[in-house]
Phi, psi and omega in degrees: 000134182293148176293156171256100185261139177246129178285120179273312181170171182226152174266006184263148176270353186213302192271359175082007179227134004283165183205165178237131172240162180225135175283116187289342180268313184267339184083359179294150183252133179247120180250128177244144180186184179290135180293147173283105192259331185295128185300322180292324177292316181297324182296338180277350182284141176257143174067025176277112185272166178299134181091348179272150180231132175270138178239156181250125178225154176294146177303323183299330180299315181287324178296319185278326194237346177281147178302144182267344181234161179299319176234146180293129181273118178229159172238118182274131181233161176275176186289330179293315178294324177300316179301329180292340179297333182283352175258357186245341185293154189262326188228305187223144170230120186234136186236137168250125178242119185238352188281157179272346182205142173234112186300328183296334179293338190266009179262132173101176185290335181299315178293318180299319178296322178295317180297323182283323189246342183080011181225143180265126177254132180281092184233029178296125179289156178302135180093347177291146181306317181295322178294319179296321178297315180299320179296321178295316180297318179298319179294316183291315179292333175295338177271003179095003178280157182252134173235119188226149177222147164240125181248129178273135185235134177279164174241109357284160179296147173288168178300318179296324178289323174300319179299315180291323179298317182286322183280352183299335181302328181282325173297317181295322178297335178275354177116357180283154172248115186243133174233158182232159180211136174294146183298326180298326177285324176296321178294322179297324178277356182060039173289142183283157173275069181230150172245122179208158167253141176242116183257121173055027179054032181217343183226124177259129174249100183273120185275133183247131183239152176268185184292344178263015177065027179259130177293124184252321181197178184226136175259124177267130183231129177240003179305123186307316182297322180289322177296318178295319179301314181292328177293322177294320176299315178302313184297318180291314182296317183293326181293319187264344180289157185253134177308144188307313184297318178292320182296312182291326177297322180289340179285000000 
C-alpha cells in the first residue's frame, strides 16, 4: 500500500527541490535533494548501506520544515470548546473544506427541504447551534474581522456539495467570504485532503471525522512549521479559488 505523504515545505524558490515530506501514518520523514555524487565525499560517510543514497540539503530546510518533536504535539478539544474559538480570534478565521459529505448537514428539516426542492431555505430556529454560529460570525465580521472559506467541489458535485453550494448565500449574508475550487484543480495544486480552520495565522484547528462523516473532535496545533504549512495552503487555495457567485454562475 502506498504511503500517505504530506508535503511539509521546500527550501527552493522554484523547482521544489530540496523538500521535506512526512508520512502521516508512521510519522517518518522523507527528505529529497540532490544526491551526494562525489566518490570521495561518499567514502567519508559512515553506515551507508547498499541501496541507500545520501542527499544534500541546506541546513535551513531541516530547521524550517522537519518536525521538532518525536511526536506532533496537539491538544484535542471537544466541539463546544471549538465553537468558542470563533468568539476569540483577533483578525482572521480561514477554512479549507475538502470532504464530499458532512453528516451533520443531513440532520433536520433544512436538509429535507433541500432534497425535496433543490433549494436551501434559511430556517434555523433561534437557539439552534447553526443559528448561533451565524450570529457569532455576523458579530465578528461586523467588527472588521475576516471569515473566509475555500470549498473543494467534485465533478459532478456530490449531493452534500450541492447543498453547501446553494446554502452558501446564507453564510455570505452573515459576513463570510466563500470561494470554491474544482477538485481537479486542488489536486493540481497538491492541496491536502484535510479539513481545518486557521485562526490568525497562528493556530490550526484540524477537524477529525469518523467513518460516518460525523465531526467528532478537533486537534489544536501551534507548532510553527505546521502553522506555516497551513498558511501556505491557504495562500495557494485562496489565490486560485473562484468567488462563490462566479463559481455557481459558471455551473
